[in-house]
Structure formats: structure tokens, C-alpha cells
C-alpha positions as a LaTeX table, in Angstrom:
\begin{tabular}{lrrr}
\hline
Residue & $x$ (\AA) & $y$ (\AA) & $z$ (\AA) \\
\hline
Unk1 & $-32.70$ & 118.42 & 174.13 \\
Unk2 & $-31.84$ & 121.52 & 174.64 \\
Unk3 & $-33.98$ & 123.78 & 176.41 \\
Unk4 & $-34.47$ & 127.34 & 175.40 \\
Unk5 & $-36.09$ & 129.83 & 178.33 \\
Unk6 & $-36.57$ & 133.62 & 178.09 \\
Unk7 & $-33.82$ & 135.25 & 175.45 \\
Unk8 & $-33.35$ & 137.83 & 173.86 \\
Unk9 & $-33.17$ & 137.31 & 170.30 \\
Unk10 & $-31.78$ & 139.36 & 167.70 \\
Unk11 & $-30.91$ & 138.93 & 164.02 \\
Unk12 & $-28.02$ & 140.36 & 162.17 \\
Unk13 & $-29.30$ & 141.74 & 158.74 \\
Unk14 & $-27.74$ & 141.23 & 155.52 \\
Unk15 & $-29.43$ & 141.94 & 152.50 \\
Unk16 & $-29.18$ & 139.52 & 149.33 \\
Unk17 & $-29.34$ & 140.78 & 145.87 \\
Unk18 & $-30.78$ & 139.54 & 142.87 \\
Unk19 & $-27.87$ & 137.02 & 141.23 \\
Unk20 & $-26.56$ & 135.98 & 144.76 \\
Unk21 & $-27.81$ & 132.75 & 145.04 \\
Unk22 & $-30.02$ & 133.27 & 148.09 \\
Unk23 & $-32.64$ & 130.98 & 147.46 \\
Unk24 & $-31.71$ & 128.69 & 150.44 \\
Unk25 & $-31.21$ & 131.62 & 152.89 \\
Unk26 & $-33.66$ & 132.42 & 155.30 \\
Unk27 & $-35.38$ & 135.74 & 155.17 \\
Unk28 & $-33.09$ & 138.65 & 156.70 \\
Unk29 & $-35.86$ & 140.66 & 158.54 \\
Unk30 & $-37.73$ & 137.68 & 159.99 \\
Unk31 & $-38.47$ & 137.03 & 163.64 \\
Unk32 & $-37.74$ & 133.91 & 165.25 \\
Unk33 & $-39.04$ & 131.39 & 167.82 \\
Unk34 & $-38.46$ & 128.68 & 169.60 \\
Unk35 & $-40.48$ & 126.08 & 171.07 \\
Unk36 & $-39.20$ & 122.75 & 171.77 \\
Unk37 & $-40.62$ & 121.21 & 174.87 \\
Unk38 & $-44.47$ & 121.93 & 173.37 \\
Unk39 & $-46.40$ & 119.48 & 175.86 \\
Unk40 & $-45.63$ & 122.24 & 178.45 \\
Unk41 & $-47.15$ & 124.79 & 176.62 \\
Unk42 & $-50.65$ & 122.50 & 175.94 \\
Unk43 & $-52.12$ & 119.67 & 176.61 \\
Unk44 & $-52.16$ & 118.03 & 173.51 \\
Unk45 & $-50.76$ & 118.27 & 169.58 \\
Unk46 & $-53.94$ & 119.29 & 168.65 \\
Unk47 & $-54.01$ & 122.02 & 171.23 \\
Unk48 & $-50.39$ & 123.20 & 170.67 \\
Unk49 & $-50.91$ & 123.22 & 166.82 \\
Unk50 & $-53.91$ & 125.79 & 167.65 \\
Unk51 & $-51.64$ & 127.79 & 169.95 \\
Unk52 & $-48.23$ & 128.19 & 168.35 \\
Unk53 & $-50.01$ & 128.93 & 164.43 \\
Unk54 & $-51.05$ & 132.08 & 166.27 \\
Unk55 & $-47.64$ & 132.62 & 167.30 \\
Unk56 & $-46.53$ & 135.66 & 165.66 \\
Unk57 & $-43.42$ & 134.62 & 163.86 \\
Unk58 & $-42.13$ & 134.35 & 160.34 \\
Unk59 & $-39.97$ & 131.38 & 161.97 \\
Unk60 & $-40.64$ & 128.82 & 164.56 \\
Unk61 & $-37.81$ & 126.00 & 165.47 \\
Unk62 & $-39.90$ & 123.16 & 166.85 \\
Unk63 & $-39.54$ & 119.77 & 168.14 \\
Unk64 & $-40.09$ & 116.85 & 165.95 \\
Unk65 & $-42.64$ & 115.62 & 168.66 \\
Unk66 & $-45.24$ & 117.17 & 170.71 \\
Unk67 & $-43.11$ & 114.89 & 173.70 \\
Unk68 & $-40.11$ & 114.24 & 172.50 \\
Unk69 & $-41.33$ & 111.04 & 171.15 \\
Unk70 & $-41.44$ & 109.31 & 168.09 \\
Unk71 & $-45.05$ & 108.36 & 169.17 \\
Unk72 & $-46.09$ & 111.79 & 169.51 \\
Unk73 & $-44.15$ & 113.49 & 166.22 \\
Unk74 & $-45.74$ & 115.79 & 164.89 \\
Unk75 & $-48.37$ & 114.78 & 161.77 \\
Unk76 & $-47.82$ & 116.59 & 158.49 \\
Unk77 & $-51.44$ & 118.44 & 158.59 \\
Unk78 & $-50.25$ & 119.16 & 162.09 \\
Unk79 & $-47.15$ & 121.16 & 160.75 \\
Unk80 & $-48.90$ & 122.39 & 157.58 \\
Unk81 & $-51.65$ & 123.95 & 160.04 \\
Unk82 & $-48.72$ & 125.63 & 161.59 \\
Unk83 & $-47.50$ & 127.06 & 158.62 \\
Unk84 & $-50.44$ & 128.42 & 156.89 \\
Unk85 & $-52.38$ & 130.10 & 160.05 \\
Unk86 & $-52.07$ & 133.08 & 162.39 \\
Unk87 & $-50.90$ & 136.78 & 161.78 \\
Unk88 & $-47.57$ & 135.83 & 160.31 \\
Unk89 & $-48.36$ & 133.02 & 157.71 \\
Unk90 & $-47.38$ & 131.32 & 155.76 \\
Unk91 & $-44.66$ & 131.03 & 158.39 \\
Unk92 & $-41.15$ & 128.49 & 157.64 \\
Unk93 & $-41.04$ & 125.82 & 160.57 \\
Unk94 & $-38.01$ & 124.33 & 161.04 \\
Unk95 & $-37.18$ & 120.94 & 163.13 \\
Unk96 & $-34.30$ & 121.07 & 166.33 \\
Unk97 & $-32.15$ & 118.10 & 165.66 \\
Unk98 & $-28.78$ & 117.51 & 167.73 \\
Unk99 & $-25.71$ & 116.47 & 165.39 \\
Unk100 & $-23.12$ & 116.63 & 167.23 \\
Unk101 & $-24.49$ & 114.71 & 170.75 \\
Unk102 & $-26.75$ & 111.49 & 171.20 \\
Unk103 & $-29.95$ & 112.13 & 173.21 \\
Unk104 & $-31.05$ & 108.88 & 175.65 \\
Unk105 & $-34.65$ & 110.05 & 175.09 \\
Unk106 & $-34.45$ & 109.97 & 171.04 \\
Unk107 & $-36.24$ & 107.03 & 169.42 \\
Unk108 & $-33.47$ & 106.11 & 168.17 \\
Unk109 & $-31.33$ & 105.37 & 171.56 \\
Unk110 & $-31.29$ & 101.59 & 173.29 \\
Unk111 & $-31.67$ & 101.24 & 176.53 \\
Unk112 & $-29.09$ & 98.70 & 176.28 \\
Unk113 & $-26.33$ & 101.03 & 175.59 \\
Unk114 & $-26.36$ & 102.58 & 179.12 \\
Unk115 & $-28.51$ & 99.72 & 180.58 \\
Unk116 & $-28.45$ & 101.84 & 184.50 \\
Unk117 & $-29.30$ & 105.32 & 183.41 \\
Unk118 & $-26.22$ & 106.40 & 185.02 \\
Unk119 & $-23.78$ & 107.52 & 182.06 \\
Unk120 & $-21.87$ & 104.20 & 182.45 \\
Unk121 & $-21.55$ & 103.28 & 178.87 \\
Unk122 & $-22.22$ & 99.06 & 178.26 \\
Unk123 & $-19.33$ & 96.96 & 176.74 \\
Unk124 & $-21.50$ & 96.47 & 174.13 \\
Unk125 & $-22.32$ & 100.35 & 173.05 \\
Unk126 & $-21.75$ & 101.90 & 170.12 \\
Unk127 & $-18.00$ & 102.81 & 169.43 \\
Unk128 & $-19.72$ & 106.00 & 168.03 \\
Unk129 & $-20.25$ & 106.70 & 171.29 \\
Unk130 & $-17.49$ & 108.30 & 173.79 \\
Unk131 & $-19.32$ & 109.37 & 177.06 \\
Unk132 & $-22.29$ & 111.29 & 179.13 \\
Unk133 & $-21.98$ & 114.66 & 178.89 \\
Unk134 & $-21.19$ & 116.05 & 182.58 \\
Unk135 & $-23.38$ & 119.51 & 181.95 \\
Unk136 & $-26.18$ & 117.69 & 179.97 \\
Unk137 & $-27.60$ & 114.27 & 181.85 \\
Unk138 & $-28.85$ & 112.15 & 179.05 \\
Unk139 & $-26.41$ & 113.73 & 176.43 \\
Unk140 & $-23.18$ & 111.78 & 175.33 \\
Unk141 & $-20.57$ & 113.07 & 173.24 \\
Unk142 & $-19.81$ & 110.98 & 170.04 \\
Unk143 & $-17.57$ & 110.52 & 167.49 \\
Unk144 & $-19.35$ & 112.26 & 165.13 \\
Unk145 & $-17.31$ & 111.53 & 161.76 \\
Unk146 & $-18.27$ & 108.02 & 162.31 \\
Unk147 & $-20.69$ & 106.37 & 159.52 \\
Unk148 & $-22.86$ & 104.43 & 161.79 \\
Unk149 & $-23.66$ & 108.09 & 164.23 \\
Unk150 & $-24.02$ & 109.30 & 160.80 \\
Unk151 & $-26.24$ & 107.23 & 159.57 \\
Unk152 & $-28.93$ & 107.33 & 162.30 \\
Unk153 & $-29.25$ & 111.03 & 162.00 \\
Unk154 & $-29.85$ & 110.69 & 158.09 \\
Unk155 & $-32.62$ & 108.72 & 158.99 \\
Unk156 & $-33.55$ & 111.16 & 161.37 \\
Unk157 & $-33.67$ & 113.44 & 159.29 \\
Unk158 & $-35.37$ & 111.61 & 156.60 \\
Unk159 & $-38.16$ & 111.24 & 159.09 \\
Unk160 & $-38.51$ & 114.95 & 159.62 \\
Unk161 & $-38.74$ & 115.70 & 156.35 \\
Unk162 & $-41.79$ & 113.59 & 155.96 \\
Unk163 & $-43.42$ & 115.53 & 158.32 \\
Unk164 & $-43.44$ & 118.81 & 155.61 \\
Unk165 & $-40.18$ & 121.03 & 158.17 \\
Unk166 & $-39.04$ & 123.42 & 155.91 \\
Unk167 & $-35.79$ & 122.86 & 157.12 \\
Unk168 & $-33.44$ & 122.41 & 160.12 \\
Unk169 & $-31.92$ & 123.67 & 163.14 \\
Unk170 & $-29.05$ & 121.60 & 164.35 \\
Unk171 & $-27.33$ & 121.52 & 167.48 \\
Unk172 & $-23.71$ & 120.67 & 168.85 \\
Unk173 & $-22.36$ & 121.26 & 165.51 \\
Unk174 & $-19.61$ & 122.99 & 168.07 \\
Unk175 & $-19.11$ & 119.05 & 169.25 \\
Unk176 & $-15.33$ & 119.25 & 167.30 \\
Unk177 & $-14.48$ & 121.48 & 170.25 \\
Unk178 & $-14.40$ & 118.65 & 172.57 \\
Unk179 & $-12.13$ & 116.74 & 170.56 \\
Unk180 & $-9.42$ & 119.47 & 170.36 \\
Unk181 & $-8.57$ & 119.23 & 173.94 \\
Unk182 & $-4.73$ & 118.01 & 173.97 \\
Unk183 & $-4.48$ & 116.02 & 176.70 \\
Unk184 & $-1.06$ & 116.19 & 177.00 \\
Unk185 & $-0.53$ & 120.01 & 177.16 \\
Unk186 & $-4.51$ & 120.16 & 178.88 \\
Unk187 & $-5.13$ & 123.22 & 176.54 \\
Unk188 & $-7.37$ & 123.59 & 173.42 \\
Unk189 & $-5.76$ & 122.89 & 169.70 \\
Unk190 & $-7.49$ & 125.00 & 167.36 \\
Unk191 & $-7.40$ & 122.73 & 164.16 \\
Unk192 & $-6.50$ & 119.86 & 165.92 \\
Unk193 & $-5.91$ & 116.63 & 163.70 \\
Unk194 & $-8.22$ & 113.67 & 164.11 \\
Unk195 & $-5.86$ & 110.72 & 163.41 \\
Unk196 & $-8.72$ & 108.40 & 162.24 \\
Unk197 & $-9.46$ & 110.58 & 159.39 \\
Unk198 & $-6.51$ & 112.39 & 158.66 \\
Unk199 & $-7.77$ & 116.24 & 158.51 \\
Unk200 & $-8.89$ & 118.31 & 161.61 \\
Unk201 & $-12.10$ & 118.11 & 163.68 \\
Unk202 & $-13.49$ & 121.27 & 162.04 \\
Unk203 & $-13.02$ & 119.79 & 158.94 \\
Unk204 & $-14.91$ & 116.56 & 159.78 \\
Unk205 & $-17.65$ & 118.64 & 161.03 \\
Unk206 & $-17.65$ & 120.66 & 157.76 \\
Unk207 & $-18.10$ & 117.25 & 155.97 \\
Unk208 & $-20.83$ & 116.19 & 158.48 \\
Unk209 & $-22.82$ & 119.44 & 158.02 \\
Unk210 & $-22.20$ & 119.36 & 154.14 \\
Unk211 & $-23.29$ & 115.86 & 153.92 \\
Unk212 & $-26.40$ & 116.75 & 155.78 \\
Unk213 & $-27.59$ & 119.58 & 153.51 \\
Unk214 & $-26.59$ & 117.41 & 150.16 \\
Unk215 & $-28.74$ & 114.51 & 151.11 \\
Unk216 & $-31.58$ & 116.55 & 152.68 \\
Unk217 & $-32.32$ & 118.45 & 149.47 \\
Unk218 & $-32.25$ & 115.50 & 147.47 \\
Unk219 & $-35.42$ & 115.38 & 148.61 \\
Unk220 & $-36.30$ & 119.18 & 148.93 \\
Unk221 & $-34.10$ & 121.63 & 147.14 \\
Unk222 & $-34.80$ & 124.69 & 149.23 \\
Unk223 & $-34.56$ & 123.28 & 152.83 \\
Unk224 & $-33.24$ & 125.38 & 154.97 \\
Unk225 & $-29.60$ & 124.08 & 157.19 \\
Unk226 & $-29.10$ & 126.30 & 160.33 \\
Unk227 & $-26.59$ & 125.45 & 162.52 \\
Unk228 & $-25.74$ & 126.87 & 166.39 \\
Unk229 & $-22.55$ & 127.39 & 167.74 \\
Unk230 & $-19.42$ & 126.62 & 166.11 \\
Unk231 & $-19.11$ & 129.80 & 164.37 \\
Unk232 & $-15.40$ & 128.86 & 163.53 \\
Unk233 & $-16.95$ & 126.79 & 160.30 \\
Unk234 & $-17.82$ & 130.03 & 158.90 \\
Unk235 & $-14.28$ & 130.33 & 157.43 \\
Unk236 & $-14.49$ & 127.36 & 155.25 \\
Unk237 & $-16.58$ & 128.70 & 151.73 \\
Unk238 & $-17.58$ & 125.27 & 151.61 \\
Unk239 & $-19.66$ & 125.09 & 154.68 \\
Unk240 & $-21.34$ & 129.15 & 153.82 \\
Unk241 & $-22.23$ & 127.43 & 150.73 \\
Unk242 & $-24.52$ & 125.12 & 152.34 \\
Unk243 & $-25.92$ & 126.92 & 155.35 \\
Unk244 & $-29.09$ & 129.28 & 155.44 \\
Unk245 & $-28.44$ & 131.24 & 158.52 \\
Unk246 & $-26.37$ & 130.29 & 161.46 \\
Unk247 & $-27.53$ & 130.84 & 165.51 \\
Unk248 & $-24.93$ & 132.38 & 167.93 \\
Unk249 & $-25.55$ & 132.01 & 171.53 \\
Unk250 & $-24.14$ & 133.55 & 174.76 \\
Unk251 & $-22.43$ & 136.14 & 171.95 \\
Unk252 & $-22.59$ & 139.27 & 174.64 \\
Unk253 & $-23.66$ & 138.19 & 177.85 \\
Unk254 & $-23.02$ & 134.93 & 179.79 \\
Unk255 & $-25.62$ & 134.26 & 182.48 \\
Unk256 & $-25.65$ & 137.59 & 184.49 \\
Unk257 & $-22.35$ & 138.49 & 183.13 \\
Unk258 & $-21.37$ & 140.36 & 180.35 \\
Unk259 & $-18.43$ & 138.50 & 178.24 \\
Unk260 & $-15.29$ & 139.29 & 178.56 \\
Unk261 & $-13.45$ & 141.26 & 175.52 \\
Unk262 & $-11.70$ & 138.27 & 173.94 \\
Unk263 & $-14.85$ & 136.49 & 173.42 \\
Unk264 & $-16.67$ & 138.85 & 172.03 \\
Unk265 & $-13.69$ & 139.87 & 169.64 \\
Unk266 & $-12.99$ & 135.35 & 168.66 \\
Unk267 & $-16.77$ & 135.68 & 168.15 \\
Unk268 & $-16.58$ & 138.29 & 165.63 \\
Unk269 & $-13.79$ & 137.66 & 163.77 \\
Unk270 & $-15.93$ & 134.15 & 162.27 \\
Unk271 & $-18.96$ & 136.08 & 162.22 \\
Unk272 & $-17.87$ & 138.64 & 159.95 \\
Unk273 & $-17.21$ & 135.91 & 157.11 \\
Unk274 & $-20.74$ & 135.31 & 157.11 \\
Unk275 & $-20.86$ & 138.33 & 155.78 \\
Unk276 & $-19.39$ & 137.00 & 152.46 \\
Unk277 & $-22.13$ & 135.32 & 151.77 \\
Unk278 & $-24.91$ & 137.44 & 153.30 \\
Unk279 & $-26.10$ & 134.68 & 155.61 \\
Unk280 & $-28.27$ & 135.67 & 158.93 \\
Unk281 & $-27.03$ & 135.72 & 161.79 \\
Unk282 & $-29.68$ & 134.74 & 164.99 \\
Unk283 & $-28.00$ & 136.07 & 168.45 \\
Unk284 & $-29.36$ & 134.17 & 171.64 \\
Unk285 & $-28.83$ & 135.43 & 174.25 \\
Unk286 & $-30.22$ & 134.34 & 178.27 \\
Unk287 & $-28.99$ & 137.12 & 180.58 \\
Unk288 & $-31.75$ & 137.53 & 183.13 \\
Unk289 & $-30.80$ & 141.09 & 184.42 \\
Unk290 & $-32.73$ & 143.29 & 182.79 \\
Unk291 & $-29.94$ & 146.26 & 182.67 \\
Unk292 & $-28.20$ & 143.48 & 180.65 \\
Unk293 & $-31.68$ & 142.61 & 178.49 \\
Unk294 & $-31.48$ & 146.51 & 178.02 \\
Unk295 & $-27.48$ & 146.88 & 177.32 \\
Unk296 & $-27.69$ & 144.01 & 174.73 \\
Unk297 & $-30.69$ & 145.66 & 173.03 \\
Unk298 & $-28.65$ & 148.89 & 173.05 \\
Unk299 & $-25.71$ & 147.25 & 171.56 \\
Unk300 & $-27.38$ & 145.01 & 169.19 \\
Unk301 & $-29.24$ & 147.92 & 167.37 \\
Unk302 & $-25.96$ & 150.09 & 167.18 \\
Unk303 & $-24.31$ & 147.10 & 165.31 \\
Unk304 & $-27.49$ & 147.15 & 163.04 \\
Unk305 & $-29.13$ & 144.10 & 164.73 \\
Unk306 & $-32.88$ & 143.44 & 164.78 \\
Unk307 & $-34.43$ & 142.39 & 168.01 \\
Unk308 & $-37.22$ & 140.10 & 168.21 \\
Unk309 & $-40.53$ & 141.64 & 169.52 \\
Unk310 & $-42.78$ & 140.07 & 172.68 \\
Unk311 & $-45.59$ & 137.70 & 171.32 \\
Unk312 & $-48.61$ & 139.06 & 173.06 \\
Unk313 & $-50.53$ & 135.90 & 174.71 \\
Unk314 & $-47.53$ & 133.98 & 175.11 \\
Unk315 & $-46.02$ & 133.53 & 178.74 \\
Unk316 & $-42.76$ & 135.39 & 178.37 \\
Unk317 & $-40.89$ & 132.44 & 179.89 \\
Unk318 & $-41.21$ & 129.77 & 177.15 \\
Unk319 & $-42.68$ & 130.34 & 173.68 \\
Unk320 & $-42.07$ & 131.82 & 170.87 \\
Unk321 & $-40.70$ & 134.89 & 171.63 \\
Unk322 & $-37.94$ & 137.46 & 173.01 \\
Unk323 & $-38.15$ & 140.51 & 174.94 \\
Unk324 & $-38.28$ & 144.40 & 172.94 \\
Unk325 & $-36.72$ & 147.41 & 174.82 \\
Unk326 & $-36.63$ & 151.21 & 174.03 \\
Unk327 & $-33.21$ & 152.10 & 173.48 \\
Unk328 & $-34.27$ & 155.63 & 175.90 \\
Unk329 & $-34.26$ & 152.69 & 178.66 \\
Unk330 & $-30.52$ & 152.86 & 178.67 \\
Unk331 & $-31.09$ & 155.99 & 180.35 \\
Unk332 & $-33.47$ & 155.19 & 182.94 \\
Unk333 & $-31.48$ & 152.32 & 183.62 \\
Unk334 & $-28.20$ & 154.26 & 184.20 \\
Unk335 & $-26.58$ & 151.62 & 182.30 \\
Unk336 & $-23.37$ & 152.84 & 179.87 \\
Unk337 & $-22.17$ & 150.87 & 177.05 \\
Unk338 & $-18.66$ & 149.29 & 178.02 \\
Unk339 & $-16.09$ & 150.19 & 175.93 \\
Unk340 & $-14.82$ & 146.52 & 174.56 \\
Unk341 & $-18.45$ & 145.89 & 172.88 \\
Unk342 & $-17.41$ & 149.29 & 170.83 \\
Unk343 & $-14.58$ & 148.48 & 170.61 \\
Unk344 & $-15.43$ & 144.74 & 169.22 \\
Unk345 & $-18.34$ & 146.17 & 166.46 \\
Unk346 & $-15.09$ & 148.32 & 164.98 \\
Unk347 & $-12.93$ & 145.24 & 164.58 \\
Unk348 & $-15.83$ & 144.07 & 161.77 \\
Unk349 & $-16.25$ & 147.36 & 159.58 \\
Unk350 & $-19.11$ & 147.10 & 157.05 \\
Unk351 & $-20.54$ & 143.45 & 158.40 \\
Unk352 & $-23.54$ & 145.33 & 160.23 \\
\hline
\end{tabular}
């Protein structure tokens, strides 16, 4: 599963008005937290529940299980306790779900698919599996449009809903980008067509997210659907119609460096589309430099983004938190605001 370390978490604020059809939109000024490896924070599921119920967040993203296994999956009363207790109650508790890669540590994975656990797929492995992701050991690229893959994930979704989660946080929604690489030209091709489906890989992913939302809301009409990344899909109205919020990683920073101007501009041109449906956009930054954390806070504040605040009593490198830095700290650190960040904010008049 993906892990979230210390990060700056911000929320672009879009206000819903009566009659806007916002019943499936998450609160626009909510604080968010991520706890994806609960066994690192508490010695038992019960201890984790006691701890996370005190999380000072309106929305908490969690794995479906205490330690990732089906044997230790959260019970319905665990989720209810987290929702109903603590300084922020009731909370919305949302389950992490990767829909664009297979994970060998999940209950659906069969050991015979990669018997040596070395990234080499067996000849009889299902043909929705492509290859191991070289950047994430144990994660495998999938042909996400294939029905046998989708049926596995839809069964997983049903399990999550039976636990009492309020929604799902969909990871690897940007899986279509892997298939947009053209090996002949050695370039990425926006809107590349999938020969199997006769439509673009982006349309295939939109179909997949719509299918997840449709199936989930047959069981719970108010179920939240929150994709992460793949902002290009925000240009499609049918996609915006079914999502409740969207997460965007590394908008402003990339590790120890600021993102280049063209990256920020490319992301913002699609984020602007979210405004038409007043969809909240959660911005997650992983930069560890204090100067960049301050810069992100300052730039986000100028853009109308509301940062999350520190969570007392929970380790700042893990758990449901991010950071809070007062803009006046900019002066103390002598940090100017890069011109290209100001310029890119001007590309989206009225979005913030």
C-alpha cells in the first residue's frame, strides 16, 4: 500500500450552495488525516481505535485493515467508534483502495502469480497483470479496464462497505499514464487510444471510476468517492459528476525541490475544471525542507487554500496530521515567493 509520511496537507475551498447537488461532496473546510499503517501506531486494533478516535480531523483516510491483512480487517463497531468519539465527531472515515495497480500483500493476491516474489510473473498469472512497478516493490501494473481485474476490486469495495466506511480514497487513478507512453516514439501521448476498447485510456479510467461510484451508491447513496491524482480526468463532466473530492500530490514541491513552472501550470489547468462542480481539492505535499513547508503554506494561503493544523499527541512523522506555519515565518526565513508560483495562480482567475 502507499505510505504517507510527514506532509503538508491543504484544501482548496469551493463552497456549495443550496441546489448545487452537493450531497455527495465532502465538507469544503474539513481537516483531513491519513493513517494507512495502523499497526505502526498502536499495539492492537483496539488500541488503534482508541487513538484514532481522538484524531482532531473531520475526515480520516484509513486502510481497510489494522495490518493490511483480511484477518485483521476493521470490524464495523471499530469504524463506528472512530467516527463517533473524540473532539471531532461525527467524523467521516474513508478507506484507501488502489484501483490501478495490484498489490501482492492484499487478500486477493494469489501466491502462484509471482511464486518467487521477485517481480517475475508466472505464465499462468492472470492477463490483467502487466509487470511489477519498479518504483514500488510488490505493486504490479494492471490492465485496469479488464473485467476480471475490476471484479476483484468491486468485491473488495463490497467488503469495505460492509465495514461501515463512508467512502473510498482511490489510488493509482493516474494508471492510464503508464499506457500513454508510446514505445515507438518514446513519448507520452495525451489521449492515446486503447486498441482493446477503441477509446482512450483516459476514457477507460473514467468508465472505471464511474462504475465504482455506481456500484457503491447502489448500497449507500451518500458514499464518498475520492480519487487521487489523474487530474486530467477532471476535464470530463461525467467524471466530476461522480466524485466527492480529489487529492493532488506534489503540486508545489517534489521532494527537496520546487516543482517547475510547466508542472504547476499543467496541473492547475485541470484543477480549474473542478470549480465548475465545486469539488474540494486536497493538496498533499511531501517536501521535508522547512523553507519549502513555509513556502507551500504561504503560496497556498495566497491561493485561498486552507492548511491543516498540527495534531497534538500524535507523532508528527506519521498519524493524522500535517503542519501549520504562520505566514510571518516567511520573513524570518528570508524566503521569497517564486514568481512562477504567482504566475500560475493567475492562470486560474476566480478558481480560488
